[in-house]
C-alpha positions in Angstrom: -4.9 24.2 1.1 -6.1 21.9 -1.5 -6.0 19.0 1.0 -7.7 21.0 3.8 -10.5 22.1 1.3 -11.0 18.4 0.1 -11.5 17.1 3.8 -14.0 20.0 4.3 -15.8 19.5 1.2 -16.3 15.6 2.0 -18.1 16.8 5.0 -20.5 19.4 3.7 -21.1 18.4 0.0 -23.3 15.5 -1.2 -21.5 12.2 -1.5 -21.9 9.1 -3.7 -20.3 5.7 -3.2 -16.8 5.6 -4.4 -17.3 2.2 -5.8 -20.7 2.4 -7.6 -21.9 6.0 -7.3 -24.9 5.1 -5.2 -25.9 8.3 -3.6 -25.8 9.4 0.1 -22.9 7.3 1.0 -19.2 7.4 0.8 -19.1 3.6 0.5 -22.1 1.4 0.2 -22.4 -2.1 2.2 -21.9 -4.0 -1.1 -18.7 -2.2 -2.4 -17.3 -2.3 1.2 -17.7 -6.1 1.0 -15.8 -6.3 -2.1 -13.2 -4.2 -0.6 -12.5 -6.0 3.0 -15.3 -8.6 3.2 -13.0 -11.6 2.2 -9.7 -12.7 3.7 -6.7 -11.3 2.2 -4.8 -13.7 0.3 -1.3 -14.1 -1.3 -0.8 -12.3 -4.7 1.7 -13.3 -7.2 2.2 -11.2 -10.5 3.0 -13.0 -13.6 5.9 -13.0 -14.1 6.8 -12.9 -11.0 10.0 -10.7 -10.6 13.3 -11.9 -8.6 13.6 -10.0 -5.2 9.6 -9.6 -4.5 8.8 -9.9 -1.1 5.9 -12.0 -0.2 2.7 -10.0 -1.2 -0.7 -10.3 0.3 -3.7 -8.5 -1.4 -6.9 -7.4 0.3 -9.0 -7.9 -3.1 -8.7 -8.2 -6.8 -8.1 -4.9 -8.6 -11.4 -4.7 -10.5 -15.0 -3.4 -10.5 -15.9 -1.5 -7.3 -12.3 -1.9 -5.6 -10.7 -0.2 -8.7 -13.2 2.6 -8.7 -12.7 3.1 -5.0 -8.9 3.2 -5.4 -9.0 5.6 -8.1 -11.6 7.8 -6.5 -9.1 7.9 -3.6 -5.8 8.4 -5.4 -6.6 10.5 -8.5 -10.0 12.4 -7.5 -9.0 13.2 -4.0 -12.0 11.4 -2.3 -9.8 11.5 0.9 -12.9 10.1 3.0 -12.3 6.7 1.6 -8.9 6.4 3.2 -10.7 4.7 6.2 -12.2 2.2 4.4 -9.0 1.4 2.3 -6.9 1.3 5.5 -9.2 -1.3 6.9 -8.7 -3.3 3.8 -4.9 -2.8 4.0 -4.9 -3.8 7.6 -6.4 -7.3 6.6 -3.5 -7.5 4.1 -0.9 -6.7 6.7 -2.3 -9.4 9.4 -2.2 -11.9 6.7 1.1 -11.0 5.4 2.8 -10.7 9.0 0.9 -12.7 11.7 1.5 -11.2 15.2 4.5 -12.7 17.0 4.5 -12.4 20.8 7.6 -10.3 21.8 8.5 -9.4 18.1 8.0 -5.9 18.3 5.5 -3.7 16.5 4.7 -4.1 12.8 6.5 -1.4 10.9 4.4 -0.3 7.9 6.7 1.0 5.1 4.8 2.9 2.3 6.2 2.9 -1.1 6.7 6.7 -2.0 4.9 8.3 -4.8 7.0 10.3 -7.2 7.0 14.0 -5.9 5.8 15.3 -9.0 2.8 13.1 -8.4 2.1 14.0 -5.1 2.1 17.6 -5.9 -0.3 16.9 -8.8 -2.6 15.0 -6.7 -2.4 17.1 -3.4 -1.6 14.2 -1.2 0.2 10.8 -1.0 -2.3 8.1 -1.2 -0.1 5.2 0.0 1.2 7.1 3.1 -2.4 8.2 4.0 -3.9 4.6 3.4 -0.9 3.2 5.4 -1.6 5.8 8.6 -5.3 4.5 8.5 -4.1 0.9 8.4 -1.8 1.4 11.3 -4.9 2.9 13.2 -7.0 0.2 12.2 -4.3 -2.3 13.6 -3.8 -0.6 16.6 -7.7 -0.5 17.5 -7.9 -4.3 17.0 -4.9 -5.1 19.3 -1.9 -5.1 16.8 0.8 -3.0 17.6 2.0 -1.1 14.5 3.2 2.3 13.2 4.0 3.8 9.9 7.8 4.4 9.4 8.2 6.5 6.2 11.9 5.7 5.7 11.9 5.3 2.0 12.9 8.3 -0.5 13.4 8.7 -4.2 17.0 9.5 -5.2 16.4 10.1 -8.9 13.6 10.9 -11.2 11.7 8.2 -12.7 9.6 8.2 -15.9 5.7 7.7 -15.8 5.0 3.9 -15.5 2.0 4.1 -17.5 2.4 1.9 -20.8 5.5 0.3 -19.7 5.6 -3.7 -19.4 7.1 -5.7 -16.4 10.6 -5.6 -17.6 10.7 -1.9 -18.4 9.0 -0.9 -15.0 11.9 -3.0 -13.1 14.4 -1.1 -15.2 12.8 2.2 -14.7 12.9 1.9 -11.0 16.0 -0.1 -10.3 18.1 2.0 -8.0 15.5 4.9 -7.5 14.8 4.4 -3.8 17.1 4.8 -0.8 16.6 4.6 3.2 16.6 8.3 4.3 18.9 9.4 7.1 18.0 7.9 10.3 15.9 5.3 8.7 17.8 2.0 9.4 17.5 2.9 13.4 13.6 3.0 13.0 13.7 -0.2 10.7 15.5 -2.1 13.5 12.4 -1.5 16.1 10.1 -4.3 14.7 9.1 -6.3 11.6 9.1 -4.4 8.3 6.0 -4.9 6.1 6.0 -2.8 2.9 2.6 -1.4 1.8 1.1 0.3 -1.2 -2.4 0.8 -2.5 -1.8 -1.3 -5.5 0.5 -4.0 -7.0 0.6 -4.2 -10.7 3.7 -6.1 -11.7 5.5 -5.9 -8.5 8.3 -3.5 -9.4 7.8 -0.9 -7.0 7.8 -3.6 -4.1 10.9 -5.1 -5.7 12.9 -1.7 -5.5 11.6 -1.0 -1.9 12.8 -4.3 -0.7 16.1 -3.6 -2.5 16.8 -0.3 -0.9 16.2 -1.7 2.6 18.3 -4.9 2.0 21.0 -2.4 0.8 21.3 -0.9 4.2 22.2 -4.2 5.8 20.7 -7.2 7.7 20.3 -5.0 10.8 16.9 -3.7 9.2 15.4 -7.4 9.7 15.6 -8.7 13.5 16.3 -12.1 13.6 17.5 -12.2 9.9 13.9 -12.4 8.7 12.9 -11.1 5.4 10.3 -8.3 4.9 6.9 -9.0 3.5 4.2 -6.7 1.8 0.7 -6.0 1.8 -1.5 -4.1 -0.9 -5.1 -3.2 -1.0 -5.6 -4.4 -4.8 -3.9 -6.7 -7.0 -4.6 -7.8 -10.6 -7.2 -10.6 -10.5 -5.0 -13.2 -12.1 -2.2 -12.7 -9.2 -4.9 -14.4 -7.1 -6.0 -17.1 -9.6 -2.3 -18.2 -9.9 -2.3 -19.1 -6.3 -5.3 -21.7 -7.0 -3.1 -23.7 -9.1 
């Protein structure tokens, strides 16, 4: 009911830009350019944890991009999912260039904690992944969302934890759900999330998929990852 009401209210209530607050638009052109106006780039956190897939980010997590992600994730501005999905689709294309005959891109969202989903009334990463999948198909790239990861134990709130603590907190927390291996064999895996900070969530997602065996990666390939936002310094490192 909460999610239904949010979607209806987006249509009937006055709106303001999720990035800068400009009235009468959900996302102004300037903030849209900040979100998906530049090519996605490789993002490497510092320190870069072992086991992290190759990650591509759409934009630095700052200013308008940070505001838009938080508005969607924490304040239920669900109308922003389309723009965020467009940004994520660009990062997916950069992470996994299409290969003729290679099957569809399989967007595997990193799952949020069940308590967080209940509190927010929606799963931000999965919603954005679905929007990205639609955008990819609209522009000629075969893609679909396969939500095959689930939490197998409770994890602590990541707020305030450093990179090492986040890795320890998430270690062994995810698993591939029943029937997931068959789905993963149908194309190329791309892990997706709204935001990468230390990379701990993507490391654990990749570990969980690797644990089910090489059949999850056709041709023996490795997974890659795409996110909407990443720390600005994660991009700066790539220039050196």
